[in-house]
N, C-alpha and C positions, 0 to 999 in steps of 0.2 A: 771570824768576825765579817770578813768578805762574803763569806759561802752564807749567812742568815742575810746579811743584807742582798743579795741576789737573789735569796728567797721569798722574803718582803716585797723588792719590787717584782717578782712573777706573780706574785698573789694580788697584787695591785693593780697590773696589768690586764691580769684575767679577772680580780673585780669591773674592772672597768669596760674591758667587752659585754659582759655577761649584763651590764646596767647599761649597755648600749643598744645592745640586744634583746632586750625584753619590754613588750610594749605595755603600760601599765593601762585599766582604763575604769572608772566608776562601775562598780560594782553593780550599782542600780539602773547604770546605764545600758549595760548589757542585759542583766534579766530587763530591762521594757523592750529591747531591739528584740531577744528572744521569744518576747509576748508577742510583737508585731508580724515579727517573719510568722509564727503560729496561728496568729489569725486568717480568717478569710474572709472577706470582708463579704463577696458572691456568696459560700455557702449560708453564711449569717441571713442574708438577704433573702435568699429563696425559701429558706426554712420560716423565717418572718413572714415572707408572702404567702407560702403554701398552707401554711398549718395554724399561724397565728392570725391575723390581720382577717380571715373572714368573720371568726367568730367576735370580732368589735364592730362592722359593718351593722347591723341592727340599733347601732346606739348615735346612729349617724343622723345632725337634726338636718328636716328640713329646709332647702335654699332659700326658699322665700322669707320663713322665720328669722333665717341668720341675718336678711340681706335688712330684714324691718328692724330686728338688734341693734345695726352696725349703724344705720341711723338716725333711730333715737334714743339708743341705751347701748354705747359701746360694754359699761360694766357689766352689766346683764350678757350680754353675750359671753364678755370673758368668766364670768365665776359662773356660768351654766352648762358651757362648751367649748372655751376656750383652752392649752394645753399648752406648757412652754417648758423646755427642759430650763432647769437651773432658776438663774434672775432675769429676767427678760421683757421688754416692753414687743413685742410681735410672738401675737400668739396662735395656733394652729388650729384651724376645724375639719371635722369630716360630717361631710355633710351628703346630702343627696337631695332628686328631683328628677324633674323632667321639665321639655321644653321645646320651643319650636325654632330649628334652625332656622337663624336672618341670615348670615354669611359665611361662607366656607372659608377661609385664608390657609396662607402658609403652615402659620403657624398655631391656628388656635378655632376653634368653631363659636361665634355670636348666638347667643342664645339666648331666648326669651321665657322666662320663667311665669311670669304674671302676664295676664288678662290685661291690655286686648293682644297680647303681642306680636307691637308696633316695635317697641324699642328693645335691646339684648342687655342683659343684667348680669350677663354672666359672660366670661371667654372661656372653654375649655382648652386648654393647650393642647395642641396635637402636633407640635414639632418634634424635629427628630433628634434632642437635647432638651432634657428637661433638669434644670436648675433644683439647687430650695430642697428643703428638708420638711417639705408639707406633708407627706404620707409618714415619714417615718414619725410627726412629732405628734400629730392629728391622733395618728394609733393609742400614743398613751403607753404604748406595751412596751415602749425601749428605754429604761433607766439609764442617765449616762454616769449614776456615781456608780455604775457598774463595771467601768470602763479604765482602764489604768492610765489612760490618756486619751484628749477631744479627737484624735486622728485616726483614731478607731470610728468613735463615732460619728465623724463625719466620713467617713468609707460606706459606712452602711448607707447613707443616705444616694451616694453617687452607683452603689451599687441596688439601690430601690428605682434608683431613678431609671437604670436602663433594663429593669426588667416592665415598669411601665412603657418606654417606646417596644420594646420588643413583645411583650403580650397584651399587649391593650390596644397602644395607637396604632401600630402597624395593621394590626390584621381588622381593625375598628374603619381606620381608611380605604382596607382593601375591599370594604363593602360599599363603597361611594357614596357617603354621606352629601348632603347635598340641600339646599333652601328649600324651607317650606317640610322638611321632613321633622319627626319628631325624635328626638333622644331623650333615653333613659341613661341617668349616671349615679355612680358614688362616686367620690370624687375626696379631694383635702386642699384647704386655701391655709393663706398666712395672711395673718391681718395685722397691720399696726394697732398699738393702741391706743395712739391720735388719729387712725386715719380717717376720720369724719370729722373731725373738732372743727373745720374750716367750710364744708361743703361734702353733701352726701355723695357716700361711694358708688361709683356706677360701673364700672367693670367690675365683678368680682373675678379675679383669673384661680381656677381649678384646675390642681391636678387630677385626671382621671384615674381612677381603681378601676370600676368598670362603667362600660358602657355599650347602650343597646338602642340600634335602630326600629322604630315603630312602623 
């Protein structure tokens, strides 16, 4: 009996040590972590930028038309051109246009797209850091439901915005944009559904996708 008791004690100690030495983790958490590690946001964003985004630029709305709708019929702007992932009161728009540069500041160009070109209508962002999801969402090409978690979805925006700075903004600034010159652009903007309820929208902030000096 003593020998049996010793064996039982040894087995109990061994089982305790094994239990303390094994790390248990939720299988779903492990799978999600592995998927996050395998996903490369920079590669995804580059493929989106080079191979997918150019194909939808011809669907961009003229900036003058969009501004008019913002100030007169926001519901129509949303129905015709607005895009939002999931349920949101903030909509993204793909737009294009050209106008006169009225001011060139550290973080953007104030541009007039409507005659007589005396007041700025849009602010084309040209800073070294671009926030937000405007380009990702305005394209209508990236479906949030295709991603296992929102972290990946948000990482894509960050990677796209870095491309904007590197491939669009920096080369453009190197050409020396200045007041009085004409700039042609494709871009994306985000506007809240109730943005123009109290007063008309003044400056539409645009994340550039294409920039060209005339």
